[in-house]
N, C-alpha and C positions, 0 to 999 in steps of 0.2 A: 803426756804435760802441755800445756798450751803458754806460750812466750807473751808477755804483752806487748803489744807494738809502743811505739813513740814518734813522736814528729820533733824534728833539731829543727829552729826557728832561728836564721841567722841574725847574727847581729846588724842592728842599723842604729847609725847616727842620730840621736835626739829621740830614740824609740821610747811613747809611751802606753800602756797599756790604757785600752780605754773600758769605758763601762761594759760594751759590747761584748768584747777579748774577756773581760773578766766573769762576766758570764756565761760566756762557753766554756772559759777553763775548770769552771766551779761544774758545770752539765755535764762535763767529761769525767771530772772525779770523780761526781756521785753517780753516773751511768758506771762506772767501773768499779767501785764500792759494792753498786746493787748486783752487780754480775757475779763478783767475789760472795757475795753473802749469800745468793742462791744457788751455791755450788758449796758442796761438800766432799773436802777432799780426803782420800783414804790411801796411805802410803804401803804398796805391794812390793816389802825388797824380800829380793832372795835371788837364787843363781840365773842370771840369764846367759852367763858363759861359765866356762868350767867343764869338768867331767860328767858334773849331776845337772846340768841344766834344765834336763828332763822334768826335775823334781819342781823347778821355779814355774816349770809348763802347767803341771799339773794344777798348783797350788791359784797361777793366776788363771786357770780357766774355769774354776771354782769362784773365785772371788768376781771376777767379770760376768757369770751369768748370773750371781746374785744381783750385782750391780745394775746390771741390762733391766733384769726383770723388775725390780725395786724402782728404777727411773722410770718404768713401762708403767709403773701403776702410780704416777705420781709422785717419786721420791720421797724424804721422810720430812716433813714439817716443812713443807713448803721448798727445800732445796733439792737439786738432785746431786747424785752422788758422782765422781770422779775419781776413779783408780789412776794411781801414780804410781807406775814400775819403775825403781832403783834395782840396780847390781851390786851383790855383794860376793857374788862368784862363788857362794859356801865357805868361803875362808873367815875364821875369826879375826885377824887384822881388819877385814871389811866390813865388819859389824857395826864398829864405831863410825866408821867413816857414811855409810848409808843412814845409821841413827840419826847424825849431827846434820846430813841433807835434809831429811825430812822434817827434821826442827827447825833449820835454817828456813824452810819453804814453809812454815806455818803449817804444818800440818799435825794436826792433835790426833788420828786414828791411826792406826796399824794394823795391816792383816799380816804377819810375818812376824820374824824372819824365818827360813824354811829349813836349816840345817842348824843342829844343836849348838855348833860352837861360834857360830854366827850370832846365835839368838841370844847365849849369855856372853858375848860381848858386848852385845848394844844393851842387855835390857835394864843395866843400870843408868844407862842415860836417859832412856824414855821417861824411868820413873822418876828421876829425879827433878825431870824437866814439864813432868805430869802430862805424860802423853800415853794415852791408853792403848796398849801392844797384846793381841790375841794370836799366839802361833796357830796355826792348823797342823804343825809337823815335830815341830821340835818336843822330844822324847825327854831328854836328860835332866834326871832330879836335880841336878846344879843349878839348873836355871832358876829353880823355886827354893830349895832347899835353904831353911836358915837366910833367906834375904829381908824378909816382912816387905814386901812390895805390895803396893797399892794399887797399881795401875796394871798387873802383868798377869796374864791369861794365858791359858792352854784349851784346845778344843778335841786335843788327842789326848791318847795314854802315856805314861811313864814308862821309864826302863825298868822301873820294879813292880811295873802291871803288866808289863808283855816279855819279861824275862822269865816270872815264874809260870807262864802259861805253856811257853817254848818248853823250858823243864819238865813241866810237870807232863807234856806229850812224852819227851823223851822217856821219862821213866815209866806211863802207863802204857805206851805204846809202843815205841821204838826197841825199849830194851835192850838199849847197846850192851857189851861187853865192857868195852874200852872207849872213853869218849876224851877227845882234843876240843878244846874251847879255845880259838885263836881272835885275833879283835886287829883294826887298824888302828891303833893308838890313842884315837880322836874320841872327843867328848862323847858322842853316839856311841859308836863302836867299842868303845873300851866299857862303857857304862850299863850296856845293854848284855856284853859278854860277861862281865863279874855277876849281873843281876842272875843269870842263868846258873853260872857257876856257884851261886851261894845256896840258891833251892838246890840244885844236885847235891851239894856236899852235905845240905840239911838232912836228905833222904840217904846219905851212906854213898853214895855214887861221888868217888873223888876224880875228876877227870886228870887222865895221865900228862897232857898240856893243858897250859896256858900262858900263851906265848902273843906278842904281837906280831904285826908285820908291816912292811912302810907302803904306807898307800900311793901309788902312782907305781912301783915297780912292774917291769917286765917280766920277771923271773921270781917265781916262788918253789923254785925245785927244791932248795933248802929246807923250807918247812915241810914240803911234801916226804922229802926221802925222812923226815924226824916221823912222822905219821907210819910210812909204810913199816918201818925198822921197829916201833912200838906198836905194831898189830892194832892201830884204831881202826875201828867200824864206822865209829859216828862222827864228824863234826859239825861244832857249831859253832858259824861265825859271825863275830858283829862288826857291821859298818856295809859299805854300798856296794853296787852292780858292779862297777867295773873291778872289783880287787875278787870279790866271788866268781865271777865269770872264768878269771885266768885260774884260780884254785881250782876250778871244778874240770876245767879242760887240762891243765897242767897235770892235774893229779889222775885221771882218766889216761892221758898220754904214759904215765909211768907205773899204770895196772894198781893205781889203788883203789878199792870196792868199795868205799867208807860211803855212807848216807849223808848228804851232806842239807844244813839248815840254817836259815838265815832270819833276820826280821824285816820288815817293808821295806828298808832302804836297799836291799837287793829284790825287789822285785817289781823290776823295770823291765819292757820287753826287750831293748839293748844288749840283755842279756844273753839272749839268745844268738846273737849275732857273735858276741864274744865265746862263750862254750861250746857254743855248736851242739851236738848231740850229748854232751856228757851234762847237758841241764835237765835233762830227760828225769823226773823225780824229787829234785830239788824241792823240801820242804821252805815253808814260809810261816811267821806271822804276820796275818797282815788283821785290819780292823774289819769288822763285820763288813758285808756288800751290800752298804746300805740304796746301793742302784735296784737291788732286786725287792725293794719293800714296795707292796702296791702303793703305798701312803705316798711314794716320792715320782710317781710315774708322770706327774706335770714337768716336775724339773727335770727328770731324765729325760723327757722329749724336750725342754728350753737347750738343755745339753747337745742332744742331735741335732737340733735346730740350726746351731752354730758349728755343726761338724766336729764337735768336743765329747769328750770320753768323760761319761760319770762315775764310772765303776772302779777307777784307780785308789791310791793310798791317800789322796789326800785331797781332791775336788769336792767332794762332799762336805769336809770337813773346814776346808777354805769358803764354800759356801756359807756353812752354817756361823762363821766367825764373822762373816759381813751381816748376816741376818741378827747375830747376839748384839752388833753394836747398833744398827738399826733399832732394835727391838728396844734398846736402852735409850736411845735416844726419842722415840717414841712415847717410853714410860714415862720419861723426868720432864718432857717439854722442853730438852735442853739441848746444846750440843756441846756441854760444858763437860770435859772428858773425866773431874772429878764427880759429877754427879753421877755419869753413867757406870762410872767404877764400882762407886757404893752400890748403886741399882744391882748391876750385876754381882757382886757379893751376897745380897740379900733376898737373889731370887731363881726361880730355874725359870730356861728357856727352850721353847720346844721348837727345836732343828729337824731336820733332815736325817743328821745322826743320833736324832735320839732326846729326852729332856735332860738337859745338860745345866748342873747344880756344883758349883765351886767350894771348894775349902777355903779357908781365908787365906793362904798363899796363894790361890788362884789356878790349883790343880783340879781336875775333875773328880768327882768323888768315886767315878767308877766309869770303868770303859771296857769296851768288850773285844777280846782277839781274839780270831778263829786260825787253825793251821790249815794252811791248803798244801797241794799237791803241784808245782809248775812244771807246764811240760812243754817240748821241745817245739810245737806249734803256737805258743805264748798263750794258749790257754790255762788256767787253773782249777783244779776241782778240790773239793772237801776232800781232806788227807783222813782215809782211815785208820 
C-alpha cells in the first residue's frame, strides 16, 4: 500500500497565496486525483500472521499472479490493479477490523477473507457498505445461508458439498467398522465435520464419537485414549493442519491404527514436520488439481516464473476471484461494485477453475472435490 507524501509549509507573516501558487496547488491535486483514478485497488484480507498464515500466502500468490498478468495486458478499462494486503490472522474478531480498514481506505473490491470465521464476521460489513467480496476459500454455509447478501460471493465449494464427498468415500471405499468424527469447534471445522456426520448417518453409519477439541492445544492424549478404547478404525477431523498433525503423531505414538481423513485445511506441507512419518496415508478432500489442466499451462507458467506454486488448494481459486471482478468491470464498463455484483449474479465466468455460475446467495452452483492420499514426502496422489 502506498502512502501519499505531503509537504508542510512553515507559517509566514502576511503570507498571501499568489495565482501561481494556487495554480500549482490545483495541478498537484489534479495529478493526485488522476493517479488515484488510474489505479483500482483490491483488498486481500487474510492471515499473514498466526498458525495458518500459509493459507493466506496461497491466496496472495494467486491474486497477485492474476493482478500482474492483467496489468501486463493493459489493466482494466484504463486502470492498473493494486493488491492491498490486510492481516486478519484468521481470527473472527479480526475480520470486522480488517473489513473496516478496507472500507476506510475507500477500497470497493475484496478477494478474501481466507478462513470461514473471519469471513463470516466481515461479510455483513462489506454488504452493508456496498463492497464486493469474493472469497476463494471460506467454505462454511453460514457465510451465505439466509443472509440475502448482494455483494458476497465465493469461488470455492461449501462444507455441505465437500463433506458429502468425504462421507461418500468413507462409505463406498474405506468401509470402516467404527468411525469417529472430531472437529476444532470453529465455523469451518465443525461445519464440515457435521456435514460428514449427516451424510454418514443418512446411510446408516452412525459415528461412535462426535467431539470437539481445542485448537492450539499441545496434548490430545485424552481424545486419543477414547479412540483406542472404542476400537475406532477411521477418524474424520474437521479443522486445520496444526491440530491434524498432532492428532496423527500422538495417535501413532499410542498405537492407534485408525485411518485419518480431513478437509483441504489439513492439506498443508507443514503438516509433515508436525506429524512425521505418521502423516503417510492421510486422506484429504481437495479441490480438483486445476493446475494439471492443459488449458491452464500458460497460467501455471506465470506462477512458476515468480517461484509460486499453482497446485495448492487456494492459488487458482484466488486467481479466479480476481478474474471474475475484472470480467465484471469490463462487461459493465464500470468499477461500481453494485453494477459488477449484478453482472456476476446474472452471468457465467470462465476461469482456471472452470466456468463459474452463482446462485442467488452467491454460492457456486457446483464445485468438484477429489479425495487424495497424502504422503510423507509432501506429495499427494489420487486415493484408490
